[in-house]
The first five atom37 places (N, CA, C, CB, O) and aatype in JSON, in Angstrom:
{
  "aatype": [12, 10, 0, 10, 19, 6, 16, 19, 17, 10, 13, 19, 1, 0, 7, 6, 15, 19, 1, 9, 9, 1, 0, 0, 16, 14, 6, 7, 1, 19, 1, 10, 10, 9, 18, 7, 14, 7, 2, 15, 6, 0, 16, 8, 6, 13, 14, 3, 5, 9, 15, 4, 0, 0, 14, 0, 15, 6, 9, 6, 7, 5, 10, 19, 0, 0, 7, 13, 0, 10, 3, 5, 10, 16, 3, 1, 1, 15, 7, 1, 3, 1, 1, 15, 0, 15, 1, 7, 0, 3, 1, 1, 1, 7, 13, 1, 10, 19, 11, 3, 15, 15, 6],
  "atom_mask": [
    [1, 1, 1, 1, 1],
    [1, 1, 1, 1, 1],
    [1, 1, 1, 1, 1],
    [1, 1, 1, 1, 1],
    [1, 1, 1, 1, 1],
    [1, 1, 1, 1, 1],
    [1, 1, 1, 1, 1],
    [1, 1, 1, 1, 1],
    [1, 1, 1, 1, 1],
    [1, 1, 1, 1, 1],
    [1, 1, 1, 1, 1],
    [1, 1, 1, 1, 1],
    [1, 1, 1, 1, 1],
    [1, 1, 1, 1, 1],
    [1, 1, 1, 0, 1],
    [1, 1, 1, 1, 1],
    [1, 1, 1, 1, 1],
    [1, 1, 1, 1, 1],
    [1, 1, 1, 1, 1],
    [1, 1, 1, 1, 1],
    [1, 1, 1, 1, 1],
    [1, 1, 1, 1, 1],
    [1, 1, 1, 1, 1],
    [1, 1, 1, 1, 1],
    [1, 1, 1, 1, 1],
    [1, 1, 1, 1, 1],
    [1, 1, 1, 1, 1],
    [1, 1, 1, 0, 1],
    [1, 1, 1, 1, 1],
    [1, 1, 1, 1, 1],
    [1, 1, 1, 1, 1],
    [1, 1, 1, 1, 1],
    [1, 1, 1, 1, 1],
    [1, 1, 1, 1, 1],
    [1, 1, 1, 1, 1],
    [1, 1, 1, 0, 1],
    [1, 1, 1, 1, 1],
    [1, 1, 1, 0, 1],
    [1, 1, 1, 1, 1],
    [1, 1, 1, 1, 1],
    [1, 1, 1, 1, 1],
    [1, 1, 1, 1, 1],
    [1, 1, 1, 1, 1],
    [1, 1, 1, 1, 1],
    [1, 1, 1, 1, 1],
    [1, 1, 1, 1, 1],
    [1, 1, 1, 1, 1],
    [1, 1, 1, 1, 1],
    [1, 1, 1, 1, 1],
    [1, 1, 1, 1, 1],
    [1, 1, 1, 1, 1],
    [1, 1, 1, 1, 1],
    [1, 1, 1, 1, 1],
    [1, 1, 1, 1, 1],
    [1, 1, 1, 1, 1],
    [1, 1, 1, 1, 1],
    [1, 1, 1, 1, 1],
    [1, 1, 1, 1, 1],
    [1, 1, 1, 1, 1],
    [1, 1, 1, 1, 1],
    [1, 1, 1, 0, 1],
    [1, 1, 1, 1, 1],
    [1, 1, 1, 1, 1],
    [1, 1, 1, 1, 1],
    [1, 1, 1, 1, 1],
    [1, 1, 1, 1, 1],
    [1, 1, 1, 0, 1],
    [1, 1, 1, 1, 1],
    [1, 1, 1, 1, 1],
    [1, 1, 1, 1, 1],
    [1, 1, 1, 1, 1],
    [1, 1, 1, 1, 1],
    [1, 1, 1, 1, 1],
    [1, 1, 1, 1, 1],
    [1, 1, 1, 1, 1],
    [1, 1, 1, 1, 1],
    [1, 1, 1, 1, 1],
    [1, 1, 1, 1, 1],
    [1, 1, 1, 0, 1],
    [1, 1, 1, 1, 1],
    [1, 1, 1, 1, 1],
    [1, 1, 1, 1, 1],
    [1, 1, 1, 1, 1],
    [1, 1, 1, 1, 1],
    [1, 1, 1, 1, 1],
    [1, 1, 1, 1, 1],
    [1, 1, 1, 1, 1],
    [1, 1, 1, 0, 1],
    [1, 1, 1, 1, 1],
    [1, 1, 1, 1, 1],
    [1, 1, 1, 1, 1],
    [1, 1, 1, 1, 1],
    [1, 1, 1, 1, 1],
    [1, 1, 1, 0, 1],
    [1, 1, 1, 1, 1],
    [1, 1, 1, 1, 1],
    [1, 1, 1, 1, 1],
    [1, 1, 1, 1, 1],
    [1, 1, 1, 1, 1],
    [1, 1, 1, 1, 1],
    [1, 1, 1, 1, 1],
    [1, 1, 1, 1, 1],
    [1, 1, 1, 1, 1]
  ],
  "atom_positions": [
    [[13.89, -17.02, 7.19], [12.91, -15.42, 7.26], [11.41, -15.89, 6.79], [13.58, -13.92, 5.91], [11.06, -15.88, 5.61]],
    [[10.64, -16.26, 7.83], [9.24, -17.26, 7.6], [8.34, -16.03, 7.68], [8.82, -18.66, 8.95], [8.18, -15.63, 8.83]],
    [[7.65, -15.27, 6.62], [6.58, -14.35, 6.76], [5.25, -14.69, 6.12], [7.02, -13.13, 6.26], [5.1, -15.66, 5.37]],
    [[4.25, -13.8, 6.47], [2.9, -14.66, 5.65], [2.66, -12.62, 5.31], [1.13, -16.09, 7.08], [2.62, -11.61, 6.01]],
    [[2.58, -12.92, 4.02], [2.4, -11.83, 2.71], [1.23, -11.24, 3.41], [2.04, -12.5, 0.9], [0.64, -12.06, 4.11]],
    [[0.71, -9.99, 3.43], [-0.78, -9.4, 3.72], [-1.04, -8.87, 2.41], [-0.94, -8.17, 4.95], [-1.69, -9.48, 1.56]],
    [[-0.35, -7.34, 2.2], [-0.43, -6.55, 1.11], [0.88, -6.59, 0.38], [-0.81, -5.21, 1.5], [1.93, -6.84, 0.98]],
    [[0.83, -6.38, -0.79], [1.62, -6.02, -1.99], [1.04, -4.94, -2.46], [1.72, -7.01, -3.03], [-0.16, -4.95, -2.72]],
    [[1.95, -3.64, -2.67], [1.95, -2.45, -3.51], [2.82, -2.59, -4.49], [2.23, -1.28, -2.84], [3.94, -3.06, -4.28]],
    [[2.36, -2.14, -5.9], [3.27, -2.39, -6.75], [3.09, -0.72, -7.53], [2.93, -3.93, -7.68], [2.04, -0.31, -8.03]],
    [[4.19, -0.06, -7.48], [4.44, 1.62, -8.01], [5.39, 1.35, -9.13], [5.25, 2.86, -6.73], [6.4, 0.67, -8.94]],
    [[5.1, 1.85, -10.27], [5.48, 2.11, -11.47], [5.72, 3.39, -11.96], [4.75, 1.63, -12.14], [5.04, 4.41, -11.78]],
    [[7.07, 3.21, -12.78], [7.18, 4.97, -13.58], [7.79, 4.39, -14.55], [8.18, 6.51, -12.85], [8.63, 3.53, -14.29]],
    [[7.35, 4.88, -16.36], [8.24, 4.72, -17.37], [8.64, 3.02, -17.38], [9.53, 5.77, -17.1], [7.78, 2.15, -17.53]],
    [[9.57, 2.85, -17.27], [10.02, 1.13, -17.14], [10.79, 0.33, -15.68], [0.0, 0.0, 0.0], [11.26, -0.78, -15.4]],
    [[10.57, 1.62, -15.03], [10.83, 1.31, -13.49], [9.46, 0.81, -12.58], [11.44, 2.75, -12.79], [8.3, 1.14, -12.83]],
    [[9.87, 0.05, -11.6], [9.08, -0.71, -10.77], [9.57, -0.83, -9.28], [8.98, -1.99, -11.39], [10.72, -1.2, -8.99]],
    [[8.67, -0.52, -8.41], [9.09, -0.45, -7.0], [7.81, -1.36, -6.06], [9.25, 1.36, -6.54], [6.71, -0.85, -5.84]],
    [[8.2, -2.76, -5.57], [7.18, -3.57, -5.26], [7.61, -3.39, -3.28], [7.34, -5.37, -6.25], [8.7, -3.38, -2.7]],
    [[6.17, -3.28, -2.74], [6.45, -3.05, -1.47], [5.56, -3.88, -1.02], [6.41, -1.73, -0.97], [4.4, -3.74, -1.4]],
    [[5.97, -5.19, 0.12], [5.16, -6.18, 0.46], [5.48, -5.91, 2.15], [5.56, -7.74, -0.32], [6.55, -5.78, 2.75]],
    [[4.18, -5.9, 2.58], [3.86, -5.92, 4.2], [3.87, -7.37, 4.49], [2.32, -5.21, 4.69], [3.33, -8.08, 3.65]],
    [[4.36, -7.91, 5.49], [4.29, -9.6, 5.82], [4.64, -9.45, 7.72], [5.97, -10.8, 4.65], [5.41, -8.82, 8.45]],
    [[3.47, -10.49, 7.87], [3.56, -10.52, 9.31], [4.37, -11.85, 9.67], [2.07, -10.48, 10.0], [4.12, -12.91, 9.1]],
    [[5.54, -11.71, 10.85], [6.25, -12.83, 11.2], [5.45, -13.67, 11.93], [7.4, -12.54, 11.88], [4.4, -13.15, 12.31]],
    [[5.59, -14.62, 12.19], [4.81, -15.81, 13.78], [5.27, -15.33, 14.75], [5.25, -17.6, 14.05], [4.86, -15.86, 15.78]],
    [[6.19, -14.25, 14.93], [6.37, -14.0, 16.27], [5.3, -12.47, 16.54], [8.19, -13.81, 16.56], [5.44, -11.83, 17.58]],
    [[4.34, -12.09, 15.53], [3.68, -11.09, 15.45], [3.97, -9.78, 15.1], [0.0, 0.0, 0.0], [3.19, -8.84, 15.24]],
    [[5.28, -9.7, 14.56], [5.99, -8.43, 14.22], [5.4, -8.24, 12.87], [7.68, -8.49, 14.25], [4.36, -8.86, 12.65]],
    [[5.96, -7.37, 11.75], [5.73, -6.88, 10.93], [6.7, -6.52, 10.14], [5.14, -6.22, 11.22], [7.56, -5.77, 10.62]],
    [[6.81, -6.94, 8.84], [8.29, -6.48, 7.96], [7.58, -5.67, 6.72], [9.42, -8.08, 7.25], [6.61, -6.07, 6.08]],
    [[8.27, -4.46, 6.53], [8.2, -4.08, 5.34], [9.09, -4.19, 3.98], [8.06, -3.14, 5.59], [9.9, -3.28, 3.84]],
    [[9.05, -4.87, 3.28], [10.28, -5.24, 2.3], [9.92, -4.24, 0.86], [10.28, -7.22, 1.88], [8.83, -3.93, 0.37]],
    [[11.13, -3.95, 0.5], [10.91, -2.85, -0.42], [11.68, -3.4, -1.44], [11.3, -1.39, 0.02], [12.87, -3.58, -1.2]],
    [[11.17, -3.73, -2.69], [12.36, -4.0, -3.6], [12.31, -3.23, -4.98], [12.44, -5.54, -3.88], [11.49, -3.56, -5.84]],
    [[13.06, -2.37, -5.12], [13.24, -1.64, -6.87], [13.33, 0.01, -6.01], [0.0, 0.0, 0.0], [13.04, 0.24, -4.83]],
    [[13.82, 0.97, -7.03], [13.68, 0.41, -8.45], [15.2, -0.1, -8.65], [13.14, 1.63, -9.69], [16.12, 0.2, -7.88]],
    [[15.33, -0.82, -9.66], [16.27, -1.58, -10.16], [16.64, -2.61, -8.81], [0.0, 0.0, 0.0], [15.92, -3.18, -8.0]],
    [[18.01, -2.54, -8.99], [18.54, -4.01, -7.89], [18.3, -3.53, -6.21], [20.7, -4.43, -8.1], [18.47, -4.36, -5.33]],
    [[17.89, -2.1, -5.89], [17.48, -2.1, -4.21], [16.93, -2.68, -3.83], [16.98, -1.32, -3.61], [16.07, -3.18, -4.56]],
    [[16.96, -3.05, -2.49], [16.2, -3.7, -1.52], [16.64, -3.19, -0.37], [16.27, -5.1, -1.53], [17.77, -2.82, -0.06]],
    [[15.21, -3.19, 0.5], [15.23, -2.52, 2.24], [14.31, -3.18, 2.93], [14.8, -0.84, 2.49], [13.15, -3.31, 2.55]],
    [[14.72, -3.59, 3.87], [13.83, -4.25, 4.81], [13.54, -3.67, 6.27], [14.37, -5.53, 4.96], [14.49, -3.81, 7.03]],
    [[12.74, -3.24, 6.65], [12.27, -2.49, 7.7], [11.19, -3.31, 8.74], [11.63, -1.25, 7.04], [10.02, -3.55, 8.44]],
    [[11.86, -3.7, 10.07], [11.32, -4.49, 11.05], [9.95, -3.59, 11.9], [12.66, -4.93, 12.07], [10.41, -2.45, 11.99]],
    [[8.88, -3.57, 12.39], [8.16, -3.13, 13.35], [7.25, -3.84, 14.15], [7.63, -2.33, 12.93], [6.54, -4.72, 13.66]],
    [[7.23, -3.58, 15.14], [6.51, -4.51, 16.28], [5.39, -4.8, 15.97], [6.34, -4.0, 17.57], [5.2, -5.99, 16.24]],
    [[4.36, -4.23, 15.46], [2.91, -4.27, 15.02], [2.66, -3.87, 13.66], [2.09, -3.43, 15.85], [3.57, -3.73, 12.85]],
    [[1.31, -3.66, 13.36], [0.74, -2.91, 11.9], [0.59, -1.5, 12.33], [-0.88, -3.52, 11.24], [0.75, -0.62, 11.49]],
    [[0.31, -1.22, 13.51], [0.29, 0.1, 13.61], [1.19, 1.33, 13.38], [0.04, 0.14, 14.5], [0.96, 2.4, 12.82]],
    [[2.52, 0.74, 14.12], [3.7, 1.66, 14.19], [4.32, 1.17, 12.64], [4.85, 1.35, 15.73], [5.31, 1.83, 12.32]],
    [[3.95, 0.25, 11.75], [4.12, 0.24, 10.3], [3.74, 1.05, 9.51], [3.73, -0.61, 9.82], [4.36, 1.56, 8.58]],
    [[2.53, 1.23, 9.9], [1.6, 2.45, 8.83], [2.18, 3.89, 8.73], [-0.07, 2.78, 9.46], [1.86, 4.57, 7.75]],
    [[2.88, 4.32, 9.54], [3.48, 5.79, 9.7], [4.69, 5.83, 7.91], [4.7, 5.85, 11.78], [4.75, 6.41, 6.82]],
    [[5.19, 5.1, 8.48], [6.58, 4.91, 7.7], [6.09, 4.27, 6.1], [7.74, 3.64, 8.69], [6.5, 4.65, 5.0]],
    [[5.29, 3.4, 6.34], [4.91, 3.19, 5.1], [4.16, 3.8, 3.88], [4.51, 2.45, 5.28], [4.09, 3.51, 2.68]],
    [[3.6, 4.83, 4.71], [2.7, 5.82, 4.13], [3.73, 6.91, 3.53], [1.6, 6.46, 5.29], [3.55, 7.59, 2.53]],
    [[4.97, 6.91, 4.47], [5.85, 8.05, 3.84], [6.65, 7.49, 3.06], [6.64, 8.9, 4.74], [7.57, 8.25, 2.77]],
    [[6.73, 6.39, 2.54], [7.65, 5.82, 1.57], [6.56, 5.73, 0.37], [8.42, 4.29, 2.08], [7.13, 5.82, -0.71]],
    [[5.48, 5.62, 0.28], [4.54, 5.99, -0.51], [4.17, 6.97, -1.19], [3.91, 5.88, -0.13], [3.78, 6.99, -2.36]],
    [[4.3, 7.93, -0.33], [4.49, 9.41, -0.64], [5.56, 9.94, -1.23], [0.0, 0.0, 0.0], [5.44, 10.99, -1.86]],
    [[6.65, 9.36, -1.12], [8.11, 9.58, -1.74], [7.9, 9.57, -3.19], [9.24, 8.39, -1.33], [8.12, 10.42, -4.05]],
    [[7.21, 7.87, -3.26], [7.06, 7.34, -4.74], [6.57, 8.02, -5.55], [6.41, 6.33, -4.93], [7.0, 8.19, -6.7]],
    [[5.21, 8.68, -4.88], [4.6, 9.39, -6.11], [4.97, 10.59, -6.06], [3.17, 9.4, -6.25], [4.63, 11.38, -6.94]],
    [[5.54, 10.86, -5.28], [6.33, 12.57, -5.46], [7.43, 12.49, -6.47], [7.2, 13.24, -3.87], [7.81, 13.39, -7.22]],
    [[7.89, 11.28, -6.38], [9.14, 11.65, -7.32], [9.1, 10.73, -8.93], [10.7, 11.17, -6.33], [10.04, 10.47, -9.69]],
    [[7.28, 10.33, -9.08], [6.74, 10.37, -10.17], [6.19, 8.76, -10.14], [0.0, 0.0, 0.0], [6.01, 8.3, -11.27]],
    [[6.01, 8.18, -9.46], [5.95, 6.74, -9.59], [3.95, 6.73, -9.02], [7.48, 5.76, -8.27], [3.47, 7.36, -8.08]],
    [[3.46, 6.12, -9.67], [2.3, 5.42, -9.88], [1.59, 4.01, -9.54], [2.33, 5.48, -10.84], [1.83, 2.93, -10.09]],
    [[0.51, 4.3, -8.35], [0.23, 2.74, -7.9], [-0.29, 2.38, -8.94], [-0.69, 2.35, -6.68], [-1.06, 3.15, -9.51]],
    [[0.04, 0.9, -9.56], [-0.4, 0.02, -10.4], [-1.19, -0.98, -9.88], [0.53, -0.47, -11.02], [-2.32, -1.26, -10.28]],
    [[-0.65, -1.45, -9.07], [-1.57, -2.58, -8.32], [-1.95, -2.8, -6.99], [-1.11, -3.65, -8.47], [-1.0, -2.22, -6.48]],
    [[-2.53, -3.13, -6.17], [-2.83, -3.37, -4.6], [-3.56, -4.92, -4.61], [-4.03, -1.99, -3.86], [-4.69, -5.2, -5.01]],
    [[-2.9, -5.5, -4.25], [-3.26, -6.71, -3.67], [-3.34, -7.17, -1.99], [-2.4, -7.48, -4.29], [-2.37, -7.21, -1.24]],
    [[-4.4, -7.41, -1.72], [-4.47, -7.29, -0.32], [-5.17, -9.22, 0.24], [-5.75, -5.65, 0.04], [-6.29, -9.69, 0.41]],
    [[-3.99, -9.66, 0.32], [-3.66, -10.81, 0.25], [-4.77, -11.58, 1.61], [-1.93, -10.83, 0.36], [-5.06, -12.77, 1.76]],
    [[-5.16, -10.47, 2.37], [-6.0, -11.34, 3.64], [-7.22, -11.51, 3.14], [-6.2, -10.59, 5.17], [-7.95, -12.32, 3.7]],
    [[-7.65, -10.84, 2.08], [-9.21, -10.91, 1.31], [-9.05, -11.88, 0.3], [-9.8, -9.45, 0.54], [-9.99, -12.65, 0.1]],
    [[-8.08, -11.96, -0.32], [-7.69, -12.71, -1.85], [-7.48, -11.76, -2.79], [0.0, 0.0, 0.0], [-6.89, -12.0, -3.85]],
    [[-7.86, -10.81, -2.54], [-8.79, -9.7, -3.53], [-7.42, -9.12, -4.42], [-9.82, -8.1, -2.41], [-6.34, -9.28, -3.86]],
    [[-7.42, -8.56, -5.59], [-6.66, -7.81, -6.23], [-7.37, -6.67, -6.17], [-6.3, -8.24, -7.44], [-8.22, -6.56, -7.05]],
    [[-7.26, -5.65, -5.26], [-8.05, -4.22, -4.95], [-8.01, -3.5, -6.48], [-7.13, -3.1, -3.58], [-8.92, -2.72, -6.74]],
    [[-7.19, -3.69, -7.29], [-6.88, -3.0, -8.59], [-8.49, -3.17, -9.31], [-5.42, -3.89, -9.56], [-9.33, -2.34, -9.67]],
    [[-8.43, -4.57, -9.29], [-9.84, -4.47, -10.42], [-11.2, -4.5, -9.37], [-9.95, -6.15, -11.73], [-12.28, -4.88, -9.82]],
    [[-11.11, -4.27, -8.61], [-12.37, -4.13, -7.39], [-13.32, -3.27, -8.25], [-11.89, -3.21, -5.69], [-14.47, -3.69, -8.41]],
    [[-12.9, -1.97, -8.89], [-13.55, -0.85, -9.29], [-13.94, -0.74, -10.44], [-12.98, 0.07, -9.1], [-14.83, 0.08, -10.68]],
    [[-13.5, -1.36, -11.24], [-13.77, -1.48, -12.48], [-14.88, -1.32, -12.74], [-13.45, -2.4, -12.94], [-15.69, -1.87, -12.0]],
    [[-15.46, -0.42, -14.0], [-16.53, -0.32, -14.55], [-16.96, 1.14, -13.33], [0.0, 0.0, 0.0], [-16.09, 1.96, -13.06]],
    [[-18.16, 1.24, -12.81], [-18.93, 2.6, -12.6], [-17.91, 2.88, -11.09], [-21.08, 2.41, -12.37], [-17.5, 2.07, -10.26]],
    [[-17.76, 4.26, -11.18], [-17.0, 4.69, -9.9], [-17.73, 4.78, -8.45], [-16.47, 6.09, -10.2], [-18.5, 5.71, -8.16]],
    [[-17.49, 3.96, -7.76], [-18.28, 3.87, -6.33], [-17.66, 4.57, -5.57], [-18.44, 2.57, -5.64], [-17.68, 4.09, -4.43]],
    [[-17.06, 5.57, -5.66], [-16.66, 6.78, -4.75], [-17.72, 7.69, -4.81], [-15.35, 7.52, -5.17], [-18.34, 7.75, -5.87]],
    [[-18.07, 8.43, -3.87], [-19.58, 9.12, -3.47], [-18.77, 10.4, -3.51], [-20.58, 8.67, -1.77], [-17.58, 10.47, -3.2]],
    [[-19.56, 11.42, -3.93], [-19.48, 12.98, -4.07], [-19.48, 13.08, -2.71], [0.0, 0.0, 0.0], [-19.87, 12.17, -1.98]],
    [[-18.98, 14.32, -2.26], [-19.14, 15.12, -0.86], [-20.2, 16.35, -1.28], [-17.45, 15.83, -0.21], [-20.16, 17.22, -2.15]],
    [[-20.95, 16.07, -0.46], [-21.94, 17.08, -0.37], [-22.37, 18.02, 1.22], [-23.17, 16.25, -0.89], [-22.76, 17.57, 2.3]],
    [[-22.18, 19.06, 0.92], [-22.62, 19.67, 2.37], [-24.29, 19.86, 2.67], [-21.92, 21.24, 2.48], [-25.02, 20.25, 1.76]],
    [[-24.62, 19.68, 3.48], [-25.96, 19.21, 4.33], [-26.26, 20.51, 5.28], [-25.65, 17.66, 5.39], [-25.56, 20.52, 6.29]],
    [[-27.02, 21.42, 5.18], [-27.05, 22.45, 5.7], [-27.93, 22.2, 6.65], [-27.25, 23.43, 4.94], [-29.07, 21.98, 6.23]],
    [[-27.78, 22.16, 7.86], [-28.02, 22.18, 9.07], [-29.8, 22.55, 9.16], [-26.94, 23.24, 9.74], [-30.14, 23.72, 9.04]],
    [[-30.71, 21.62, 9.36], [-31.8, 22.53, 9.59], [-32.23, 23.18, 10.78], [-32.72, 22.0, 9.27], [-33.37, 23.64, 10.85]],
    [[-31.28, 23.29, 11.86], [-31.62, 24.13, 13.06], [-31.59, 25.51, 12.57], [-30.64, 23.93, 14.3], [-32.16, 26.36, 13.26]],
    [[-30.88, 25.94, 11.26], [-30.52, 27.37, 11.26], [-31.58, 28.02, 11.02], [-29.53, 27.78, 10.37], [-31.56, 29.25, 10.97]]
  ]
}
């Protein structure tokens, strides 16, 4: 099973972890590989990135609801560990309501 790893998520809770890997196959399909917690493993295959997005998001939501927290997100396409990308100042912008000047 040859595949190009694109994104890796690591969720942790106490002494447990779950690693989710999204990988593209040479045929253009996408595999979602789930390792953990413990020795459990699962593989799901999708025709493309778009059809993989909703199931991946659902799995992430289930993990968070079960008390897991995202510890690391590595995007291999850019080569960056996104966990460390926002160290320091918070880059998120606050939401402001802007009054319409036509009122």
